[in-house]
C-alpha positions as CSV (number, residue, x, y, z in Angstrom):
1,M,23.6,-1.9,-0.8
2,T,21.8,-2.2,2.6
3,R,19.2,-4.9,2.9
4,A,18.1,-4.2,6.5
5,S,16.4,-1.0,7.3
6,N,16.5,1.1,10.4
7,T,13.5,3.1,11.6
8,R,15.3,4.8,14.5
9,G,17.2,7.4,12.6
10,G,19.8,5.3,10.9
11,P,20.3,5.1,7.1
12,V,17.4,3.8,5.1
13,T,18.3,2.8,1.5
14,L,16.7,1.3,-1.6
15,S,18.2,-1.8,-3.1
16,K,17.2,-4.1,-6.0
17,E,19.9,-6.6,-5.2
18,G,18.8,-10.2,-4.8
19,L,15.1,-9.7,-5.4
20,P,13.1,-12.7,-6.6
21,D,12.7,-13.0,-10.4
22,W,8.9,-12.6,-10.2
23,L,9.3,-9.1,-8.8
24,E,11.1,-7.9,-11.9
25,P,7.9,-6.7,-13.6
26,V,7.0,-4.6,-10.5
27,V,10.5,-3.1,-10.4
28,R,10.2,-2.1,-14.1
29,A,6.7,-0.6,-13.5
30,V,8.0,1.4,-10.5
31,E,10.9,2.8,-12.6
32,T,8.7,4.0,-15.5
33,V,5.2,4.8,-14.2
34,Q,4.1,8.5,-14.2
35,P,2.0,10.1,-11.5
36,L,-1.1,10.6,-13.7
37,Q,-0.9,6.9,-14.7
38,L,-1.6,6.1,-11.1
39,S,-4.2,8.6,-10.1
40,R,-5.8,11.9,-11.2
41,F,-5.3,13.2,-7.7
42,L,-1.9,14.7,-7.4
43,P,-0.4,16.7,-4.5
44,P,-1.5,20.4,-4.4
45,E,0.9,22.7,-6.1
46,D,0.8,25.0,-3.1
47,G,2.3,22.3,-0.9
48,A,-0.8,21.7,1.1
49,G,-1.5,18.3,2.6
50,R,-0.1,16.2,5.3
51,Q,2.9,14.1,4.2
52,S,2.5,10.4,4.7
53,A,3.7,7.0,3.4
54,V,2.4,3.5,3.0
55,L,4.3,0.2,2.8
56,V,3.5,-1.9,-0.2
57,L,5.1,-5.1,1.0
58,F,5.4,-8.2,-1.2
59,G,6.1,-11.5,0.5
60,E,6.0,-15.1,-0.6
61,G,3.6,-17.5,1.2
62,E,2.2,-21.0,0.7
63,R,0.4,-19.9,-2.4
64,G,3.2,-17.8,-3.9
65,P,3.6,-14.0,-4.0
66,E,1.4,-12.1,-1.6
67,L,0.8,-8.6,-0.2
68,L,0.5,-7.5,3.4
69,L,-2.7,-5.6,4.3
70,M,-4.5,-4.5,7.4
71,E,-8.0,-3.4,8.3
72,R,-8.2,-0.1,10.1
73,A,-10.2,0.1,13.3
74,S,-13.8,1.2,12.8
75,S,-13.3,3.9,15.5
76,L,-10.7,5.9,13.6
77,R,-11.6,9.3,12.2
78,S,-9.9,8.8,8.9
79,H,-10.7,5.8,6.5
80,A,-12.3,3.9,9.4
81,G,-12.8,0.1,8.8
82,Q,-11.1,0.1,5.4
83,P,-8.5,-2.5,4.4
84,S,-5.3,-0.7,3.6
85,F,-1.5,-0.9,3.4
86,P,0.3,-0.2,6.7
87,G,1.2,3.5,6.9
88,G,0.5,6.9,8.2
89,A,1.7,10.5,8.6
90,L,5.4,11.3,8.7
91,D,6.8,12.3,12.2
92,P,9.5,15.0,12.5
93,E,12.1,12.3,13.4
94,D,11.4,10.5,10.1
95,G,13.4,13.2,8.3
96,D,13.0,15.0,5.0
97,P,9.7,14.1,3.3
98,H,11.4,14.6,-0.1
99,T,14.3,12.2,0.6
100,D,14.3,9.2,3.0
101,G,11.5,10.4,5.3
102,P,8.8,8.4,3.6
103,L,11.0,5.2,3.7
104,R,11.5,5.5,7.4
105,A,7.9,6.4,8.0
106,A,6.5,3.5,6.0
107,L,8.6,1.1,8.0
108,R,7.9,2.7,11.4
109,E,4.2,2.8,10.8
110,A,4.2,-0.9,9.6
111,E,6.0,-1.9,12.8
112,E,3.6,0.1,15.0
113,E,0.5,-1.2,13.3
114,T,1.4,-4.8,12.5
115,G,4.4,-5.7,14.6
116,L,6.5,-6.1,11.4
117,D,10.2,-6.4,12.0
118,P,11.7,-3.8,9.7
119,S,15.1,-5.6,9.6
120,G,13.6,-8.3,7.5
121,V,12.3,-5.9,4.8
122,Q,14.3,-4.8,1.7
123,L,12.9,-1.6,0.3
124,F,13.3,-1.5,-3.5
125,G,11.2,1.3,-4.9
126,V,9.1,4.4,-4.4
127,L,6.1,5.4,-6.5
128,P,5.2,9.1,-7.2
129,R,3.5,11.0,-4.4
130,L,-0.3,11.0,-4.7
131,Y,-3.1,12.8,-2.9
132,I,-6.2,11.7,-1.0
133,P,-8.6,14.6,-1.1
134,V,-11.0,13.3,1.5
135,S,-8.3,13.2,4.2
136,G,-5.8,15.7,2.9
137,F,-2.9,13.2,2.9
138,V,0.0,13.4,0.4
139,V,1.0,9.8,0.2
140,T,4.3,8.2,-0.9
141,P,3.9,4.5,-1.7
142,V,7.1,2.7,-0.6
143,L,7.6,-0.8,-2.0
144,G,9.4,-3.6,-0.2
145,W,10.3,-7.3,-0.4
146,W,9.7,-9.3,2.8
147,R,13.0,-11.0,2.6
148,V,12.9,-12.5,6.1
149,P,9.2,-13.0,7.1
150,T,8.3,-12.5,10.8
151,P,5.0,-12.9,12.7
152,V,2.6,-10.0,12.3
153,G,-0.7,-9.2,14.0
154,V,-2.8,-6.4,15.6
155,V,-0.6,-4.3,17.9
156,D,-3.2,-1.7,19.0
157,P,-6.9,-2.6,18.5
158,N,-7.7,1.1,18.6
159,E,-5.8,1.5,15.3
160,T,-6.0,-1.9,13.6
161,A,-8.8,-4.4,13.5
162,R,-6.8,-7.2,11.8
163,V,-3.7,-7.9,9.8
164,F,-3.6,-10.3,6.9
165,T,-1.8,-11.3,3.7
166,V,-3.5,-11.7,0.3
167,P,-2.1,-13.9,-2.5
168,V,-1.4,-12.0,-5.7
169,A,-3.2,-14.9,-7.4
170,D,-6.4,-13.9,-5.6
171,L,-5.9,-10.2,-6.4
172,T,-5.5,-10.9,-10.1
173,D,-8.4,-13.5,-10.3
174,P,-11.1,-11.9,-12.4
175,A,-13.8,-13.4,-10.1
176,N,-12.5,-11.3,-7.2
177,R,-12.6,-8.0,-9.1
178,A,-15.3,-5.4,-9.3
179,T,-16.0,-1.7,-9.6
180,A,-16.8,0.0,-6.3
181,V,-19.6,2.6,-6.5
182,H,-19.7,5.3,-3.8
183,P,-23.1,6.8,-2.9
184,R,-21.7,10.2,-4.1
185,G,-21.1,8.7,-7.5
186,H,-17.3,8.0,-7.3
187,R,-16.3,4.8,-9.0
188,G,-13.0,2.8,-8.7
189,P,-11.5,-0.6,-8.7
190,A,-12.2,-3.0,-5.9
191,F,-11.1,-6.5,-4.8
192,L,-13.2,-9.0,-2.8
193,V,-10.5,-11.0,-1.0
194,E,-10.0,-12.5,2.5
195,S,-13.5,-11.7,3.6
196,A,-12.8,-8.0,2.8
197,L,-13.6,-5.4,0.2
198,V,-10.5,-3.6,-0.7
199,W,-11.3,-0.3,-2.4
200,G,-10.3,3.4,-2.5
201,F,-6.6,4.5,-2.5
202,T,-5.3,1.0,-1.7
203,A,-7.3,-0.7,-4.4
204,G,-6.2,2.0,-6.9
205,I,-2.5,1.4,-6.2
206,I,-2.9,-2.4,-6.5
207,D,-4.9,-2.0,-9.7
208,R,-2.5,0.3,-11.5
209,L,0.7,-1.4,-10.2
210,F,-0.5,-4.8,-11.4
211,H,-1.6,-3.3,-14.7
212,Y,1.7,-1.7,-15.5
213,A,3.5,-4.8,-14.2
214,G,1.6,-6.9,-16.8
215,W,-0.1,-9.0,-14.1
216,E,-3.7,-7.7,-14.8
217,R,-6.1,-10.3,-16.2
218,P,-9.3,-9.2,-18.1
219,W,-12.2,-8.7,-15.7
220,D,-15.8,-7.6,-15.8
221,R,-15.8,-3.8,-15.2
222,E,-19.6,-3.8,-15.2
223,K,-19.6,-5.9,-12.0
224,Q,-20.5,-3.3,-9.3
225,V,-20.2,-3.3,-5.5
226,P,-22.1,-0.5,-3.8
227,L,-20.3,1.1,-0.9
228,D,-22.0,1.8,2.4
229,W,-23.1,5.4,2.8
230,R,-20.7,5.8,5.8
231,S,-17.7,4.8,3.7
């Protein structure tokens, strides 16, 4: 079982060995969740869409379990200004998108965007591939345990506005939860944390993952947050 991962073409593996006990509900959820339990948007059957991956990285900070997030630069063409998981499109050198390609891509993108040291990350699970219609990305969420934390921050301001961690306790706090309402009528879960509004694909993954892990607490789904028309 390999704990350190290599983004430069070496083997990248999944391992559940030595994970903290509090991650066990997440591991169980990853092993059992079905695609339609995560999203109604699944990859097109004709194979269309750009293959990509995101890193859902759990760490442990001063206030307990936490997630690593970043805010995308406002100048980007896709999902500008949105808080998100580190990630992006697969490169040819990442390998097969149906095997270890997403694992390598998730780590590579996280390193490029946040300065994360991949050698301190233990990948332990992969969620079903999902689709983001607005951008045409087919996304594989890759889950990891930040076994050896290292400093992170903005690497390229043209891509990333900021990098931050959010305690799981804040994400599950009903006071920080709301329903985001897009001007076009779309509705979805949202989190108001760390001076940010987390919504869209990222919020959907957090919402469903925490639900099936048994971490969700009852919250007011009638509490609405309108999204800016440019979102």
